[in-house]
Structure formats: structure tokens, C-alpha cells
N, C-alpha and C positions, 0 to 999 in steps of 0.2 A: 749687463746693467750699467747704464751710464748716469750716475747721480753725483752730487756734491756731498761732501763729508760733514753734513750738518743736519740737525734736527731742530725745527722751529716751532714755537708756539705762535698764537695770533690773538686778536683782541677780543672778538665777541662770539656770538652763537652762529654767525655765519661769516663767510669770508667777504671782505669788501673788495671792490674792484681793484683798488691799489694792491691789496694782499694777493689777489689772484694773479695779477701781472708780475708782481715780484717773485712769487713762488713758481711761476712758469718760466721765468728767466733764470732762476737760480737752480731749480729742480733739486730741492733738498732730499736727503736719504729718507726722511720721515717727518712726522709731525707729532706734537704733544698737546694734550687736552688738559684743561684746568676747570674749576667750577664755573668760571665766567663764560666758558664755551657751552655749557650744558643747561638745558631747560627741561626736556622731556625725552621719553624714549624715541618718539617719532622724529623730533627735532635732531637728536643726537644721531640716530641712524642715517638720516638725510645728510647731516654734515660729513659723516665718515665716507659716505658714498660720494659726496662732492669732492672730498680730498683725493680719493682713489681716481675719480674721473679726471681731475686736474693733473695728477701725476702721470696717468696713463699706465699705471702698474697696479694689478690686483693685489699684490703682496706688499704694497707700500706700508712700512711700519707706522702704525698710529698708536702712540704710547699714552699712558696715563699712570698716575701715582694713586692706585686704589689699594691701599694697605689694610683698611679696616681701622677701627678706633678713630682717632682724631684726624687721620690722614685719609680722606675719602673725597673724591671729586664727584662721584655719583651717589647721590644721598636720598633719604626718604623725602617724599612718600613714593617715589617711583622705583627705588631700589633698596635693597636690604641693608640694614645697619649691621655691619660685620663687627666681630670683636676685634680688639687690638691683639697683636701678635703675643704680647705678654700673658694674655689669658690662657694661651695653650701652653706656654712655658710653665706657668704655675701649676696646671693640670698634670704636666708631664712629671713633675716632682714627686707626685703621689701615684700616678698611674700612666706610665709611658705609652702603653698600647692604646689606652682610651684617648690620650692626647693626640697621638698620631692620626688615629681615625677621625677625631673631630677636626684637626687641622686640614686633613685631606678634603673632608667634605666642605669645610668652609672655603678653601681656596678653589675648589672645584665649582662651587656655587658662584663664586666670584668670577671665574673664568666664563661661566655660562652667560652671566650678565654681560661681560665685556664682549663675548662672541656675538650675542644677539645685537649689540650696539655697533658692531663693525670695528671694534678695537682689538688689535692682535698682539699688543706688547704691554705688559704690566711691570712696573718698577718694583717688583718684589722677587725674591725674598730679601728682606734686610737682614743681613748677617753680621751686623755689628753687635759686639758682645758688651753688654751693659756693665759698667763698673760703679761700686758704691759711691765714689767721689765725683761722679759726672753730674751734669746739670740734667735733672729729670726732665725739664721742659724741652730739652733738645732731642734726647732719644727716649729715655723712660720706657713706657710700655710699648713703644714702637718695636723694641727689641724683644726677641723671644725670651731671653734669659741672660743671667750673668755667668752661666756655664757654657763654655764653647762646645762641649758635646751636645748639649740640648739645643743650642742654636743650630748646630750642623744637622741634627736628625730632623727637626722641625723645618728647617730651611730646605732640605731635600724633599720633604713631604710636600711643602708648598710649591716648589718648582715642578715636581711630578704632576701635581694636580693641575696647575697651569698648562703644562704641555698637553695633558690628556684632554683639556677643554679647548685646545686649539689656540693657545696664547703663549707667547714667548716670555719667559721670566727674565728679569735683569737683576742680578745680584749686586747689592750695594752695601756700604759705600767703602770701596777699597782704597787704602789697605786696612781701614777699620776706623770707625767714627764713635765707638761706644764709650770712649774716655772724655769726649768733648765737654768743656765747661762753658763754653759760649756757643752761640748759634752762628753757624757759618753763613746764614742768610744776612747777617749784620756785621760779623766780626771774624777774625781768623783764630779758630781753635788751635792751641799749641799742646800737643801731646808729649809729656815729659817722660814717659816710660821707657825703661832701658830696652834694648834690642831683644834680650832673651824673653822678656815678658811679652813684647809684641808678637814675637814668633810663636810663643807657646799659647797665647790667648787670642789676641786680636786677628792674627792671620789665619788661625786654625780653620775656622768654618769656610773661608774663602779657599784655602788650600784643598780641603776635602771635597769642595764642590767646583774645582776649577775646571770641570769638564762642561759646565753650563755655557750656553751659546752667547750670552751677553752679560756685560758687567759695567759698573758705574764707578767713577772715582768719587772721592770726597775732597773738599777744599781744606786741608788741614796741614800743619807743620809738625814734622817729627824731628826734633833736634838730634835725636840719636842716630838718625838715618840720613838726614839731609838738612842740616842746620840752616834755618831761614828760608828754605825753599817750600812753597806751597805744593802739595803732592801732585795735583792736577797739572802743574806746570814744570814739574821736576823730572828730568830724564833719570836721575838716580832712583827715585820712587818707582816710576813706571818700569824702567828696564831691570833694575837690581832687586826690586821687591815684588811688584805685581807680575811681571812677565818672567822673572827668573825661576828656574826650577831647582836652584841650589837648596840644600837641606834648610828647612825652616821658612823658606820663602813660598809665595803663593803659586807661581807656576801657571798663571792663566794665559791661554792663548786664543780666547774668544774675542768678540768684538768689543772693544773698550770705549765707552763713551764718557764724556765729562759730566760732572754734576752741572746744574744750571750755571751758565756764564754770567747771568745777571745778578748773582748772589754777592752780598757785600764783602765776603771774604776775599774776593778778587778786586784788583784796582787797576787803574790805567786804562789806556785805549783798547777798545775791543778788537781792533785789527792786530795789535801787538799780542794781546792775550791769545788770540787764535794762532798766531805764528808759534808762540811758546808752547802751547798745549800740543800742537801737531808735532813740533820738533821734539817734544819730550817723549812721544810715543803713543798718544791718544789716537784712536782711529776716527772718532766722530765728535763734533762739538754739539752740545746741547744748549740752546738759548730758548728761555721760556716766556718771558714777559711780553713778547709781541711788539716791543718798541721798534718802530721802523728804522730809526737812525742807527740804533745798535745792531739790528739785523743786517742793515747795509754795510756797516763797517766790518762785520764778520764775513759777509758774502764777498767783500773784496779781497779776502785772503784765503778763501775756502777753495781747495782744489777738487777735482773729481775724486771719488773714492777709487783707489787704485792699488795695485801690488798686493802686498799681504793684507791690508785693510779690506780690499775688495773681496779677497778670498774669504776673509772672516765674515763680512757682511752676507755673502752668498750662503756660507755654511750656516749661519744663524737662520736665515730665512728658509733653508732646507728643513729646519725643524718644524715648520708650520704645517699642520694637517687638520683635517676635519675633526671635530670633537668625537670622542667615543660615546657609546650609548650611555645615557645618564637620565635619571628621574629627579628633577629638582625638588618636587614636593616631598618624595621619600627622604631625600637628602637633607632638607630643612627639618623634618620631623626627627630624623636620627640625630642630627647635630644638636638640636634642642634637648634631646634626652641625654646625650653625652655631657653636655655642658652643665646640665641642671641637676642630674641625679645619678643613682646607680646604674651600672651597665644593664642593658635589657637584651 
């Protein structure tokens, strides 16, 4: 696999000639889709087919943020409106078995829709542990719970369901976004919690699920760990927290991608951002907004995926397989029963 260590978004519902030429020249590891790229099932399937034809690789990662709730790129009337993660966490507090079954069916249905659309990577589960003083508009019901054990249990269920449906999960946002008081799309969240609290709460779900094939950073500052350094660009955070297997740390050795490089929490030249993130230990850069000048600046500094990063990329793609047997109609009916009333 000879590809560059980047995942790019693009502008519309089909590739322009300039985008095709750029992507053929750069040969990115993968692509990411947003609402602006999606009109209908037929259009979306045609688009993902075109992306794979352009790359020349059947297993080219095509990503999406399809969480459910307010974060959904594939929407009604063509696709199911899925509950937010918090709905399953709330159910878990009264009936864990019912919540886990409901969560599995929900994410398995989601994986089925993605598979049919030609999408093979979903940026779930979100393993951030919600905290009472955080900004609800940033994380809120996107998180499963404020209890790390519940987040871990339901995060594992979601990941298992995705893999059963032929879709790679991406756990996010390491090392933990649940305490954010500002939105990293616009500003830099600063997490003031002490190390002991971070290790016991924020890192715990990521540590428990550190075997998963792909993960994403968050753009945050943790003064107790690396004062003033944004985590995505911090060798201290990447190597001594996310990668480290020391007690209390996360110990993740899968493919680590950045959160979106076009978010407001990051500043400065895109080429410099790219240099810093790769030097810090990220494997793959993610850039979502499709801006050609920004993409060109990133591409100027992007190497081929190589060494340990290449091994991680290949290992992640090895997780891809055809979906198991599944009846969507039965799953929808069962999920509705689980979410609405007594066990049947």
C-alpha cells in the first residue's frame, strides 16, 4: 500500500476535475464525507464507487461522522433518524442488558446503511466521558454517559456492531473531550483537571478499548499533562498519554488520526500544523472542509504512510470483512420495542 498519510474532504456531491487531479496526484489514505456531499442513496453509492475507482483500491477508507442524534450526515427521508448516544446511557442506568441490546441493534443498523452506501469507516464510538461542568452544546448527549464504566460498555457494543456490519469504528476524542467548556471548532478547550482525575475518568474508556483499530485525537490543552500544548500537536500527549502503556495511561497502538485540521482550535500555517502533528506521533492527518489551498499546503508536507504507521494502517484495514447475516426490519422493530417499552 503506497499512499500518503492524509484523509481529505471535498466540496460537493461529486468530484470536480480539479479535485480528481489533486487526489490522483496526492493519493490520500482515504476520504471523509459530510452532509454537503450527500443527496440520495443512488448518488452517494455512485460517489463512493467513484472515490474507490479514483484511488484504485477497493479498501480505500471512506469515512463519515454518523453518530446519531444531532451528528448525522445521512439523514431523513432516505436514512433512519438514529438516537443520540446519551439515550442508551440513560437506559443503561436502569437496565444494562436492555441498553446493550438496543445499542447493538442501533449501531448495527447504522453499519448496514453505511455498507450499502459504500462507506467503510464511521467515526464512532465517542468515548468522551461527559462531566457536569462541561458545555452541553459541545458534547452533551453525544456522550454515552458521565460514568466511564457505562461509556466503556456501550462504546464496546457500538464498536462490535460496526465491525459486524463491515465498518471500521474510530474511537474519539483521545485523550478525552468530555470536560470541554468551549467548542474546538472555534476555540481551544482547556481541561484543568488533575492527572489523577484524567487517568481515572477521561482515559478509562480509551484504555479499556485500546485494542480497537483506529482512533482520533481531540484538539485540547491539558495543563496538568503538557501546559500550553494542544494535544494533537503534542509529543508529550501522543507518546506519554495516548501511546504509553504505563499504569493509568491509554496504551493505544492502532492507527491514530487527527481531528479535523480546519477547526478553529488550531492556528497557523497548514504546512506547519502538518509537520507538528506528524512529529508529535499522529499517523494520519484529517482535513475536512475541502478548501483547495489548505489541502495543497498539507499535501506539501505529507509523506507516504510508512514504517509503524503503515503497519497500523494495514492492520486496521485487515479488520474489514463482509457483514454478518442481519435482518434490518426485525432489528428496527426490536430496537423500537427496547427503547419504548418493557422487554418483550
